[in-house]
C-alpha positions as CSV (number, residue, x, y, z in Angstrom):
1,M,134.7,-105.5,152.5
2,A,132.2,-103.3,151.8
3,K,129.7,-103.8,148.9
4,T,129.5,-102.0,145.7
5,I,126.7,-100.6,144.1
6,F,126.9,-103.2,141.7
7,E,126.5,-106.1,144.3
8,E,123.8,-104.0,146.2
9,L,121.9,-104.2,143.1
10,G,121.9,-108.1,142.9
11,G,124.9,-108.6,140.9
12,R,127.6,-110.7,141.4
13,Y,131.7,-111.3,140.7
14,E,133.5,-114.2,139.5
15,R,137.1,-114.5,140.4
16,Q,139.3,-115.3,137.5
17,G,143.1,-115.2,138.4
18,D,143.8,-111.7,140.4
19,Y,140.4,-110.4,138.8
20,L,136.8,-110.2,139.8
21,I,134.8,-110.0,136.7
22,P,131.3,-109.1,136.9
23,C,128.7,-111.9,135.6
24,I,126.6,-110.2,132.9
25,A,123.8,-111.5,131.0
26,L,122.2,-110.0,128.5
27,S,118.3,-110.3,128.0
28,A,116.9,-111.3,125.0
29,E,115.6,-108.2,123.2
30,E,112.2,-108.2,121.2
31,E,112.3,-108.0,117.6
32,Q,111.4,-104.3,116.5
33,P,110.0,-103.2,112.9
34,I,112.5,-101.4,111.0
35,G,111.6,-97.8,110.1
36,I,111.2,-96.1,106.6
37,W,114.9,-95.3,106.4
38,G,115.9,-98.9,107.7
39,Q,113.8,-100.4,104.7
40,Q,115.5,-98.0,102.5
41,H,118.9,-98.8,103.4
42,L,118.1,-102.7,103.3
43,G,116.6,-101.7,99.6
44,Y,119.7,-100.4,98.8
45,L,121.7,-103.8,100.2
46,T,120.0,-106.0,98.6
47,Q,119.9,-104.2,95.1
48,Y,123.5,-102.9,95.1
49,N,125.3,-105.4,97.6
50,R,123.9,-108.7,97.0
51,G,126.8,-110.6,98.7
52,Y,126.0,-108.6,101.8
53,I,122.3,-109.8,102.4
54,H,121.6,-113.3,102.5
């Protein structure tokens, strides 16, 4: 059987029953600072939705 583009790029599949499921892992994301609008929204949530933010 011909390789798929995913397999050519180094990916692999795992068989589960009759299906081939791609084995995918997410890379660890770097923590990024939030911008001005993110800070404004965080301030709103802490002021008005106290149960939402821990």
